[in-house]
N, C-alpha and C positions, 0 to 999 in steps of 0.2 A: 347648340340646343337653346341657349338663352336668346341668341339672336333671332332664331326662327319664332320663338314665342313673342319676342318684342315686335317683330314684323306683323305677327297676327294681331296684336293689340293695336297696331297702327292702322289696320285696315278700316275700322269704323271712321277714322278721321279722313282717310282718303275718300271713302264713300261720301262723307259729308261735303267734300269739295265738289265732287261730281254732282251731288244733289243741288248745291248752290248754282252750279253752272247750268244744269239742264232744266231744273224745275223752277228755280228762283222763287221759292215759297217765301223766303225771307225778303220782303220788300224794304229796301233802305230809303232814307230820305233822298229827295231829288238831287240835292247838292252834292251827294257822294256817289251818285250813279255813274257808271262808266260812260254813259252817253253825254254827260256834262263834264267837261274837263275841270278838275279841281284847280288847275293853275290859272284859270281865267278869273275865278272868284276870289281865290286866296293865293296871291303871288308868293313865291318863296321868300321874297324880301320881308314879308310879314313875320317870318320866323328866324331870319338869319341876320347877323351883323357880319358883313364880308370882311375878310382879312385886310387890315390897313398897314401891316408891316411891309417892309421892302422885299420880303421873301415869303414864299408859301410855307409857313412854319409847320402846319399839320402834315402836308405832303412830304416835307423834308424829314420830319421825325418818323414818318411812316416808311419812307424809302431808304433812309440812311442805313438801318440795320440790314436790309435786303442787299443793298450795294456792298456793305461790308462782308456779307456772306459770299457774294460773288468774288470779292477781292481775296478771300481765303483760298480760293481755288488756285491762285497763282503763287502762293507761298508754300515753302517746303520745310523751312527750318522751324522746329517746335517753339523755340524762344520767340522768333518773329511772329508766329501764329498767335501765341498767347498775348503779346503786346498789341498786336493788330486787333484782336477781338476785344481786349480791354479798352483800347483807344476808341474803337467805333462805338461801344456802349457808353463810354464816358462822354463822347461827343454828342450822342443822342440825348443824354441827360442834360448837358449844358444847353443845347439848342432848345430844349423844352422849357427852360426856366421862364421865358417871357409869358408862357401860358399862365403862370401864377402872378408874375409881377405886373403884367398888362391886362389882367382879367378885370372886367367891370362887374362887381358883385351886385349892382343895383338893377340889373335886368335879367330876365329869364330867357332871353333870346340865345340862340346858339352863336357863339363868338368864334373869331378867327376862321370864319366859314370860307369854303372854296366850292365853287359850282362850275362844272363843265359838262357839256353834252356828251353822253356816252352812247346810248342806243336810242335815238329819237323815236324810232318806230314803236318802241315799247314805253315811251315816256320815261326812260331809264337814264338817270343822270349820275355822274360822279359828284356826290355832294357830301362833304364832311364838315364837322364843326364840333364844338364842345360847349357844354353849359356847366352850371355849378355842380351837377351830379357826376358828370363824366370827367371833368378836367382833373380832379384829384386822383382818379384812378389811372389816368394817363401818366401823371407825374409819379405815382407809386410804381408803375411799370418801368418807366425810364430810369428811376433811381435804384430799383432793386436789381436790374439786370447786371450792372457792373459788379455788384457784390456777388452775384451768382457765378460770374466768371472768375472772380478772385478766389472764392472759396473752393473752386475746382482746380486751382493752380497746380497742386501736387497730386491730387486724387485721380485726375483723368490722365492716363498714360497711354491708353489704347485708342487709336483712331481720333487723335486730337483734332485734326482738320475737320473731319466730319462732325465732331461734337460742336465745334464753334460755328460751323455753318448752320447746324440744326438750331442752336441757341439763338442766333441772330434772326433766322427766319421765324422762329417762335416769337421773338420780340415784335417783329413787323405784324404778325397775325394778331397778337394781343392788343397792340395799339390800335389796329384797324377795327377791332370789335368796339372799342370805346369811342371812336370818333366817327363811325359810319352813321349817316342820316338817311340811308337808303337800305331797305330791307334785303335786297339782293346782295349789296356790298357787305352788309352785316353778316349775312349767312355765309358768304364766301370766306370771310375771315374767321367766323365761328368754326366752320369745318376745317379751314386751313391750319388751325392750331392743333388739331387732333393728331395728325401724322407726326409732326416734330415731337410732341409729348410721348407718343407711342414709341418712337425710336429712342428717345432718351431713356425710357424705362427698359425697353427690350434689348438694347445694345450695351448700355453702361450700368444696368441695374444689378441687383443681387442674385442669389441662387435661384429664386423662384420668379425671375423676371419675365419669363414667357407667360406664366399664369397671370401675373399682375398686369402686364401690358395688354394682353388680350381682354381681360376683364374690364380694364379702363376703357379700351376702345369700344367694346360692345355696349357698355352702359352709355357712354357719351354719344356714340353714333345713334343709338336708339332714341335718345333725347333729341338729336338733330332731325330725325324723321318727323317728329311732332312739330318741331319748329318750322320745318319746310312746309308742312301742310298748312300751318297757320298763315305763313307768308303768302302762299298761293291763294288761300281762301280770301284773304284781305284784298289782294290785287283783283281777283275776280269780282269782288263786290264793289270796289271803289275805283279801280282803274289807275291807281297810283302806288308807287313803291316808296314815296317820300314819307318818312316816319312821322314828322309833325302833322302832316295832313291826315294821316290815319287816326290821329287822336281827336279829330274834330267831329265826325258824324255821331249821331245818337243811334247806335245800332240796336236792333231788337234784343230783348233779354236772352232768348235762347241762342241767338247767334253769338252774343257776347260770351255766354257760358261755354260754348264749344271752343271758341277762340281762346278764352282764358285757360281752359283745361289743357289745350294743346301747348300753349306757351308755358304754363305752370309746370307741366311734366318735364319739359326740356330743362327749365331753369332749376327745378327741384333736384334733378339728378346732378346738376353741376355744383350746387351749393356745398354739399348735398344735405338733405334733410331725411330723417327717419321716415320710411324704411328703405330709402334709396341710397343709403350711405355705404353699402358694403364694399364698393370698389375702392373707396378712399384709403382704408388702412393698408390694404395690399399694395396699392400704388405708392403710398408714402414709404412703407417699409423697404420695398425693393428698389425704389428710385435712388440714384445718387443724390448727394446733398443738394446740388444745384437744382435737380428735378423736384425734390421735395419742397425747396424754397419757392420755386415757380408755382407749384400746385397750391401751396398754402397761401402765398402772398398775393397771387394774381388770379389764377384760374378759378378758384372758388368764388371770387368776387364777381365773376361774370354772371353767376346765377342771380345774385342779389341785384346787380345792375339790370339784368333782363326783367326782373319783376318791376323795377321802378320805371324802366323805359317803355315797356310794352304792356304788361298786365294791368297796371293801375290806370294809366291814362286811356288805353284803347278799350278796355272792358271794365269800366268803373262799377256798373251795376252788378256784374258777375263777381267783381272783387268784394263788394259789400256782402253779397250772398255767401261767398266762400270764406269770408274773413274768420268766422268762428272756427272753422275746420283748420285753417292755416295756423291760427294762434294755438290751437290744441296740439297740432303736429310740431310746432316750434317748441312748445313746452316739453313735449316728449323728447325731442332732440336734445334740448338743454340738459334734462335730467338723465336721459339714457346715455348720452355721450360722456357725461361726468362719471356716471356709475361704472361704465366699461373702462374708462381711463384709470379709475381707482384700482382696478385689479390687474393692470398690465405690468409685466416685468421687462418688456422690451421698451426702451426709451422712445424710439420712433413711433411705435404703435400707441404708446401713451399720449404723445403729442398729437397723433392723428385723430384719436378719439376725442381729445380735448377740442380739436377743430370742429367736430360735429356739434359740440355744445356751444362753442363760441359763435358759429354760424347760425345756430338756433336763436341766439340773441338778435342777429341781423334779421332773420325772418320775422321774429316777434316784433321788432321795432317797425319794420315795413308795414305789417298788416294791422298794427294799431291805428294806422291812418291818421296820425297826429303829427304836428310840427316837430315836437321833441322826439317822438318815436322814430321818425324817418331820419332826422338829423343824427340821432344816436346810432341808428343802423349804419348810415354812411360812415360816420366816424369810427364805428366798430370795424367796418371793413378795412379802413386804413390802418387802424391800430393792430388788428389781427395780422395784417400783412407784415407789420414791423416786428411784433413780438414773436409770433409763431415762426416767421422766417428766420429770426435770430436764433430761436431754439433749435431749429433744424440745422443751422450752420454750426451751432455748438455740438450737436450730435456728430456731425461730419468731422469736426476737429478732433473730438475724443476718439472717434472710430479710427482715424488715421494712426493713432498712437497705440490703442489697445486691441484693435480689430474685433471689438465686441460692442453690441448695442444693448446688452443686458445690463440692468441696473446693478446687479450683483457683481458683474465683471468690471464695473467702473466705480467701485465704492471707495470711500475714504480718500478723496482726491484733495482735500483741503490743505494738507501740508505739502503735497507734491506740486500742485498747480494752483497757487493762490489767485493769480490773475484770472485764470479760467473760471474758477468757482465764483469769483466776484461778479463777472459778467453773467454767468449762469443764474446767480441769485437775483440779479436785476431783472432778467427776462422772465424768470419764474414768478417773481412777485408781480410783474406787470401782467403776466398772463391771467392771473386770477383777480386782477383789478385792485391791487393795493393802492391806497390813496397816495397821490403824488405821481402816479404813473399813468400812461396814456389810456390803458383799458378801463381804468376807474371812471374816467370822464364819460366814455361812450356807454358803458354798462349802466352807469348812474342815470344818464339821460333816458335810456330805454326803460329802466325801472321806474323812474318818475312818471313817464308816460303811461306805463302799465298800471301803476297804483292810481293815477288820476282817472283812468278810464274804467279799468276792471281790477279792483283791489285784490281779488282772489288770484288773478293771473300774475300780478306782481308778487304775491306771496309765494306762488309756486315757482316763479323764476328765481327767487332768492335761494331756493334749494340748490339750483345749479351753481350759483356763486359759491355756496358752502362746499359743494363737492369739488369745485375747481381749486379752492384753497386746500382741501384735504389731499388731493393727489399731487399737487405741485409741492406742497411742504413735505410730503412723504418722499418725493423724488429728491428734493434738496437735502433732506436729512440723511438719506442713504448715500448720495453721491459725495457729500462733503464730509460727514462724520462717520455714520454707520457704526455706532458703538452699542446701540441699544436693542437691535432686533435679531442679532445672531447671523446676519447675512454677510458680514465682512469677509474678505478673502483670507485664506490661510496665511500664516506668517511668512512662509517661503515665497508665496506669490507676491506678498506685499513687499518683500525685499527686492524681488526682481523689478517691480514697478517703480522703484525709487529713481530709475533712470528716465522716467517720463519727463519730457521737457515741457515747460510752460509755454504760453502763447508767444509767437514771434511778432515782429512789427506788422507784417501783412495781416495776421489774424486780429491783432489789437485794433488796426485801422478799420477792419470790417465791422467788428463788434462795437467799436467806439462810435461809428457813425449811427448805428442802430440804437445804441444807448442814448445818444443825443436826441433822437426822435422820440424815444420813450419819455424822457423828462420834459422835452419841449412841449409835446402835446399833453403831457400830464399837468403842467403848470400853466400853459398858455395856448389853449385850443382855439381861441377867438378868431385868428385869421382863417382857419379852415371852416369854422361855423359861418363866418361872414360870407365866404365864397359860395356856400351851398344855400344860403338863406332865401334868396329870391326864387331860385329854381324849385326848392322844396315847397315854398308857399304857393307857387303856381301849380305844382303837381297836385297839391291838396285841393285847390280850387277846381282843377280839372275833374278830380274824382267826385267832388260834391256836385258840380254842375252836370256831369254826365250820368249821374245815377238815376235821372228821370228819363225813361226810355219807353219805347213801344212794348207793351206786354200783352201777349195773347191777342194781337191785332188791334188793341185799343190805343189810339194815339195819345201820348202824353207830351205836351209841348214844353220846351225849355224857354229860357228868357229870350225876348225878342232880339236883344242886342248881341251881336257876335262877340266872342271872347277875344281880347287883345293879348298879344304876346309881349308887348312893350311895357314891362312892369316897373319901369323906373319911377322914382318919385316925381310927381308933377307932370308925367308924360301921358 
């Protein structure tokens, strides 16, 4: 029923594409008309720095997990399968390290780029690359995946081979989303990750896995329809699939508005923001621990990435027009998510609703359209991936011991599992932005940007931070001590739970890596901010320069000089 309604809502956008094709009422500037090849006037070299390493690093990290998934098919021993999956994911993480160490932060061009002809008849190329916005998300993906496999070491006992195949294919699809510079390639990977995630929830999920997996698929697939329509409309109007070239034309305002709405609906579902968030708690609660970590750490970030890669630079005038609405929705998401999390008794559901609030800060930072706001949003995406992923791993660890996700079923663990509650305390404090932890830096940047531009917006966002502190401290109080609110377990149950073992070396290693990330980014976020600096500055200039468009047939001209993508000092 939901799917049929969603398809009905998609029809106006499909009609819009036909309208553009047949009627061509929206006349675009000559340089972006299909009759004039964009590649003649603006070669791809203007946007790309081709890979200079001795190996195609981006293609390697893209295909390595897929090759590992193929290798799983020839293994039958469970122990061998586990180490194979872990080894492939670790190798992908190691291979991706030069993306950070060799990245040039002084330019906004796409680096480590690879360009190969794919379908010349459609001017469709295999073109991939990373800039300061996408490279950090690629690294987050490659470093989170080994932890996902490790945290499933004992939990996944059914169809282990299939699980590892799905996980590795999922990694390939997620990396592909962040490195694609072609809208068709982007869409293929965007759609490609839906099926693996659906299978993770539907096969290895909880009791209501059927409901949660179908709801996840319907919501995200509906968003993909709008994404596809926007991709087709842009190709019909410009004759190119190359994403940087799609950012160049000054589209008419109404055209921008339709394109913006199609993209925004797709990305808003993925983030998700209120009121499109209802698929998220069900998916988080029913997914296995690894599935919840992937959802929280990586999949949700694709919505924010989509806003930055498509909505802002391609439809800048529409972005400015819709900015007040998006800021308002972001504030509602921040407060609403925190309020709902405060009333949860299920630990997973509490963390899921907290994600709605945290991603509300991401949306707010993006649509403040300021340097600090967008940097804070990008850093918040990375930090949320670390802290919330860690919290879901903690839930998986305790669920293996107590077989309960209820707060009351996991009370008073302080004496029984001191190592566990130490890590839990670190990640809970980080989650609500305690000074010295990673989330404090990102939320602080967003709040500074909000108060600088709209003080009332900043004041409203503070309420979300207060709610986050309230529900996280409540969770800690109950799970560590639970002496004051009457919800502690009966004495007989407490005696039985004395046999609970504390963390083993594998679990300490997983949480220890994430704890290092919490404090490293909490005390020294400068390297990450430096990486995104040029790309964010360029994005803001794109929005400012592109906000002058044709409105109601009256031509508004931009600066005579074309914009350059080589933003290095003195270049």
